[in-house]
C-alpha positions, 0 to 999 in steps of 0.5 A, a space after each residue: 224335524 225328522 232329521 233332528 229326531 234321527 240325529 238326537 236319537 241316533 236312529 238309522 232307518 233302512 226301508 226295503 221295497 220289493 219290486 218283483 219276485 221271480 222264482 227265488 230272485 228278489 228285486 229290492 229297492 232300498 232306502 236309507 233314512 238317517 239324519 244326513 240323508 233326511 237333512 240334505 233332502 230337506 235342504 234340496 227340496 226347500 231350495 228347489 221350491 224357492 227356485 221353481 217359484 222364482 222361475 215362474 217370473 224369470 222364465 215368464 217370457 219363455 214359450 216352454 215354461 212348463 217344460 223347463 219346470 218339469 225338467 227341474 222337477 226331474 232333476 230334483 227327483 234324481 237328486 232324491 234317488 241319489 241321496 237316499 240310496 245305500 246301494 251302488 246300482 240305485 245311486 247310479 240311477 240317480 247319478 245318471 239322471 243328474 247327468 242327463 237332466 243337467 245336459 238337457 238344462 245346459 242346452 236349454 237356450 239352443 245356440 252353439 255356445 250352449 251346445 258346446 258347454 252341454 257336450 263338455 258337461 256330459 262327456 266330463 261327467 261320463 268319465 265319472 259314470 264309467 268309474 261308477 259302473 266299474 265300481 259296481 262290477 268290482 262290488 260283485 265280489 262281495 255278493 251285494 251292492 249295499 256298500 254301507 255294510 262293507 266300508 269299514 269291515 273291508 277297508 284293508 281289502 284290495 278290491 275295496 281300495 280299488 272301489 274307493 279309487 273309482 268312487 273318488 274319480 266319479 266324485 271328482 268329475 261330478 264336483 269339477 275337481 282338477 282336471 275336470 274343472 272346465 265344465 263348471 264355468 261352461 255350464 253357466 250357459 244354462 238359465 240362471 234358475 238352473 245355475 242357482 239350483 243345479 250348479 251351486 247346491 245339488 249337482 256339484 255337491 253330489 260328488 262331495 256327498 258320495 265321498 262323505 258316505 264312502 269316507 270310511 273306506 279311504 286309505 291314507 294315500 288316497 286321502 292325501 291325493 284327494 287333499 292335494 287335488 282339491 286344494 289346488 282346485 280351491 286355489 286355482 278357481 279363487 285365482 281365476 275368479 279375480 280375473 273374470 268379468 262374467 257375473 255368473 262365471 265369477 259365482 261359478 268359480 267361487 262354487 268351485 273354490 268352496 267345493 275344493 274346501 269341502 273336499 280338502 277338509 274331508 280328506 283331512 278327516 272332518 267329514 261332518 265339517 264337510 257336510 256342514 259347510 255343504 249345507 250352509 254353502 248350498 243356501 247362500 250360493 243359491 240366493 247369490 245366483 238368484 240375486 245375480 239372475 235378477 240383475 242380469 234379467 233387469 239389465 237385458 241379459 247383460 252379464 258383464 260386470 264392467 257395464 254394471 255399477 251403482 246398482 245399490 241406488 236402483 235395486 236396494 233389496 237385491 243388492 242387500 241380499 247380494 251383499 249378505 251372501 257375499 259376506 257369508 262367502 267370505 266368512 265375515 264373523 257371525 255370518 252363516 259362512 263364518 261358522 263353517 268356514 272358520 271352523 274348517 280352517 281352525 280344524 286344519 290348523 290343529 292338525 300337523 301338516 306341511 307348509 303347503 296346505 297352510 299356505 294354500 288354505 289361507 291364501 284361498 281364504 284371502 282370494 275369496 274375500 278378494 273376488 267377493 269385494 271385487 264383485 261388490 266394487 264393480 256392481 253395487 258401487 261407483 258410476 252407472 255404466 249401463 245404457 241410459 234407456 233401461 228399466 232398472 227397478 224392483 218390480 218383479 214381485 215373485 222373484 223378490 218373494 222367492 229370494 226373500 224366502 231364502 234370506 232368513 235361513 241364509 242369515 241364521 242357518 250357520 249358528 242354528 246348525 252349528 248347535 244342532 250338528 255337533 253333539 261332541 264339541 271340537 276342541 280348538 287351542 290355537 295361539 292368538 296370532 293363528 286365531 286371528 290369521 283368518 280375519 287378517 287374511 279376509 281383510 288383506 283379501 278385501 284390500 287386494 280386491 279393491 286394489 286390483 279392481 280400481 281404475 287409474 286415470 288412464 283406465 288401465 287395470 292392475 289385473 289386466 296384464 300379460 298373466 290375466 288370460 292364463 289365470 282367467 282361463 283356469 290355467 288353460 284347462 278349457 283348452 286342455 280338456 277340449 282340444 287337448 283331448 281330441 286334437 290327436 284323434 281328429 288328426 289321425 282321422 284326417 290322415 286316415 281319410 287322406 290315405 285310405 278313404 280318399 287316397 292311393 290305397 283306395 284307388 289301387 284297392 277296392 274301388 279301382 278293382 271294381 271299376 276294372 271288373 265293371 269295364 272288362 266283363 262281358 256280363 256287364 256289357 250285356 246288361 246295358 239296355 241297347 236294342 241291338 244287343 237284344 236283337 243280337 241275343 235273340 239271333 244267337 238264341 235262334 241259331 242255337 235252336 236251329 243247330 239243335 234241330 
């Protein structure tokens, strides 16, 4: 209600809280409350409340359930700090809090896979943290860190251009754009409620939110660069999801695809559209993860979609919710995702752009429909492929209540927020062919998704060919961002230890010199604790005394 009131009246509240005054130095914490921050905060709080309620049963068998829920609460507090800050230093406070708590949650199940995923997540995000720190240092030139006052007035300034490049780098790491994409699917090692809250609606959207705040300062070249990178991310992740068999990773790659869509439309100048899609996507993606979590929970922690099938008979309510979210993700007309996605694509079509952007946008829409239908085909229909001894029944009342709390808003949010957010109508005038091209691509994508998924008599898959490994591993990005980065430094370390620490240089250098001196000196010989040496020393001392007398 507060955000709607602020939106209608076009009010912005800036609240200054004085922490401490030392002589003439004020330490002030500033809170920015406009319709955007209050609306995003309300969405984050609503989704997190449902996820924490859902976790009550999902994490029921865990010994440290309270610790887990406290970590999630810490994460939400960090997100709040980031959302309502017009100041780069307080944004960094929330930003680093997100990174730290995210790392703690990714390594929650303590095994080697989780530790690797946690390190990849933390180190990828660390690049963005450093970029943010550098932008704070450059911001000193303006005498204040409150960036909202300087964005438009200093747009042509070199320092502001530099800051904007650093901010884009920070947002690209947090929102997992190319070349930092590999951490998002790896972060699926976290418990499913974490994936639902952190890796769909809050953490990964923090980068997009930061860009929405900063978008007034971006130069045309930077926007074009961002458009190219984000469109490639959207295409790459959409293609990868069609070759993936891990249920959570398919949904993670779909999140990455939608983040690419948000950043693309932001680079085209539609920051309100990016924010609109960010909100709608947060709702249905959180619910999609919760449905996936319920399926994984009931299947004894099995995440491979090839073992699923025919789940609609055993889990009717979960599968209904799952299907509604999948339709929203595809952009099926009059589902919530349709209102934001169709508007974005038509807004893009209205601009005069090159064939590459048109091609990638429409192809990505087709790929989204393909992997969504493939997921439906593998999980909900067909034969049941899991073990005969199972307990597939919807007995988990708390988890279903948590999911049911989201479903109504998932269904109606698209239309409602479409009426609320856009006070000025967006005029779209397209030929009938281009108007229906989105719908045609969705239908084509569904057909292709079915064709690549179905088995023939020999149990061969059309999608299981020589290229599938390359596509499913996100164009080899996980290898490039791990071994590709650290292979040469480790090789250099191996050479260093061979030549210096354990090699001839050490033998002829310090170590051998020490051994030589140790053997050759008289003092060292004297310090050996032999009784005859003590008697000899006593004799020499006595002789010395006699000579003196």
